[in-house]
FIMI-87526 format. One line per 4 residues: number of its first residue (from 1); their letters; for each residue z, x, y of C-alpha. Coordinates in steps of 0.25 Angstrom, whole numbers. Layout:
N
NUM = a = Z:X:Y  ...
END
This chain:
265
1 = mspt = 0:-1:-2  -2:5:16  9:9:23  9:-2:32
5 = pltl = 13:-16:27  7:-29:23  11:-41:31  19:-53:25
9 = yrgl = 20:-65:32  32:-74:28  27:-85:38  43:-85:47
13 = pgtg = 47:-74:55  59:-64:49  61:-52:41  71:-49:33
17 = tysw = 73:-64:27  66:-71:15  57:-81:17  59:-98:15
21 = spfv = 45:-95:8  47:-93:-7  32:-85:-7  34:-76:4
25 = tkle = 47:-71:-3  39:-72:-15  29:-63:-10  40:-53:-2
29 = arlr = 46:-49:-16  31:-49:-23  28:-37:-11  42:-31:-13
33 = lagi = 44:-31:-28  29:-23:-26  36:-12:-16  25:-19:-6
37 = pyqv = 31:-16:9  27:-28:19  31:-32:32  33:-47:36
41 = dtgs = 29:-55:47  28:-72:50  16:-75:50  9:-87:50
45 = vrta = 3:-101:42  -7:-100:50  -12:-87:48  -8:-87:33
49 = prgk = -22:-84:23  -17:-95:14  -8:-104:25  4:-100:22
53 = vpyi = 14:-89:21  15:-80:14  4:-69:17  2:-55:20
57 = sipa = -5:-46:26  -10:-32:22  -16:-20:28  -33:-18:21
61 = esfy = -29:-7:19  -18:-9:11  -23:-21:3  -38:-14:-2
65 = edgs = -38:-2:-10  -49:7:-4  -42:7:9  -55:1:14
69 = nkls = -51:-10:24  -43:-3:35  -50:-9:44  -48:-23:40
73 = apvv = -41:-33:43  -28:-37:34  -28:-41:25  -21:-57:24
77 = mgds = -16:-63:12  -9:-75:8  -2:-82:-5  9:-76:-11
81 = amit = 4:-75:-24  -10:-70:-20  -6:-60:-10  3:-54:-25
85 = ktfi = -12:-57:-32  -19:-48:-23  -9:-38:-23  -9:-36:-35
89 = ekgl = -25:-37:-38  -24:-24:-29  -16:-18:-35  -4:-18:-23
93 = mkdf = 4:-24:-31  8:-23:-44  6:-34:-52  21:-35:-60
97 = narl = 16:-47:-68  5:-38:-74  16:-32:-87  20:-45:-91
101 = sgsq = 15:-52:-104  8:-66:-102  18:-74:-106  27:-66:-95
105 = klrd = 16:-71:-84  16:-85:-88  30:-84:-85  28:-77:-73
109 = kglm = 17:-86:-67  25:-99:-71  39:-94:-63  31:-93:-51
113 = alle = 23:-104:-52  37:-113:-54  40:-106:-42  27:-108:-34
117 = drly = 22:-120:-37  34:-128:-44  45:-121:-36  39:-119:-24
121 = wyna = 39:-136:-21  53:-138:-24  56:-131:-13  46:-135:-4
125 = yekw = 52:-148:-6  64:-144:-2  62:-138:10  52:-145:17
129 = vlny = 56:-162:11  71:-162:11  74:-151:21  61:-151:29
133 = ytmr = 67:-150:44  73:-137:38  61:-131:31  53:-136:45
137 = dvil = 60:-129:55  62:-116:47  48:-113:42  42:-121:57
141 = atvp = 54:-113:65  43:-105:74  33:-119:77  39:-124:90
145 = wplr = 43:-139:91  37:-152:91  27:-141:83  35:-137:73
149 = ivig = 37:-154:71  23:-158:68  22:-145:57  33:-146:51
153 = livy = 29:-161:49  15:-156:44  23:-145:33  30:-155:29
157 = skvt = 18:-166:25  12:-155:20  22:-149:13  26:-164:6
161 = rtlt = 11:-167:2  11:-155:-6  23:-157:-13  18:-171:-16
165 = gqgt = 4:-167:-20  12:-155:-31  23:-166:-35  36:-162:-30
169 = mlfs = 37:-175:-21  35:-184:-32  49:-179:-37  62:-181:-29
173 = teei = 70:-172:-23  82:-173:-37  68:-170:-46  66:-158:-37
177 = ssln = 78:-153:-36  80:-156:-52  66:-148:-53  70:-134:-43
181 = qeiw = 83:-135:-49  77:-132:-65  65:-122:-59  78:-114:-53
185 = erin = 86:-116:-66  74:-110:-74  73:-97:-65  86:-97:-66
189 = dalv = 87:-97:-83  76:-85:-83  82:-78:-72  95:-78:-78
193 = ears = 86:-71:-91  79:-61:-84  94:-55:-78  98:-56:-91
197 = qheq = 88:-47:-96  91:-35:-86  108:-36:-86  110:-24:-78
201 = legp = 100:-24:-69  105:-24:-58  90:-25:-49  82:-39:-47
205 = fwvl = 80:-43:-63  65:-52:-66  61:-67:-68  54:-62:-80
209 = ggee = 63:-53:-86  57:-41:-85  60:-27:-78  48:-30:-64
213 = ptea = 46:-42:-59  34:-55:-59  29:-61:-51  37:-72:-52
217 = daal = 48:-65:-48  42:-64:-34  41:-78:-34  55:-82:-38
221 = fgfi = 62:-73:-28  56:-78:-19  59:-93:-23  72:-88:-24
225 = vsgl = 75:-82:-11  68:-92:-3  75:-103:-10  90:-95:-5
229 = vcya = 86:-94:8  78:-107:11  89:-115:18  79:-127:18
233 = apnq = 77:-128:2  95:-130:1  94:-136:-13  84:-123:-16
237 = qkti = 97:-112:-12  107:-120:-19  98:-121:-33  94:-107:-32
241 = rgyp = 108:-103:-28  112:-110:-40  105:-100:-49  112:-86:-49
245 = avvd = 103:-76:-58  92:-84:-47  101:-78:-36  103:-66:-42
249 = yarr = 88:-63:-46  85:-64:-30  95:-58:-26  92:-44:-35
253 = ihdk = 77:-43:-30  82:-48:-14  90:-36:-17  81:-27:-21
257 = yfpd = 70:-30:-13  72:-36:-4  87:-29:3  80:-30:15
261 = yalw = 80:-47:17  92:-56:19  97:-61:3  98:-74:6
265 = e = 113:-81:8
END
């Protein structure tokens, strides 16, 4: 990598603190697990290549292997999964899953799908439906009144339409809470098992029980931490804190890879 780091756009101002977005923290974790330096900036969904955060900007000479693009504009990329995939393909990042067996790769992909395609929507329901005003006033903190009201309603309408089409809002609040709890219970069971395989290990342990992380670890860390720091989802906070192995897993990764970040309270 070039000594000039890439820039990670997180959507909200601030440094040394975790984001409420699990995908932002997922990408930060993936970069740190790979030892890739980066700097953070706010950015904007209006300029993001896929209309969402996180996204990155990386100097062209760091991105192209032959170094022939030194005068080119920086490469801008969006979507945490596609960024990781592209970096692996270009040899800029180690493929943590290359050594896994077929069944292990399926478990890894299945856990990521459970987090990103199921748990994410349960979280979105609690944030944008049950705690709308708290979520709006943090996410849109830089937007002045009365524009914040208008944009907030637009976001709310978009989120609820998506939740309805995706299926989450077809359940009651109690049913969503139960489904959410069940996911964390299964994750905690897996982490208890993984930790038991490395009882003498003081540092991080990994969700599949191996000696090194897999792609699912970056995603899982992102979802745990975002749940612990987001006060627009108090039920999610309470659920996660109720599973000591889950918190211990995240705390160990924090201590090794994010010592410069404020720990969740």
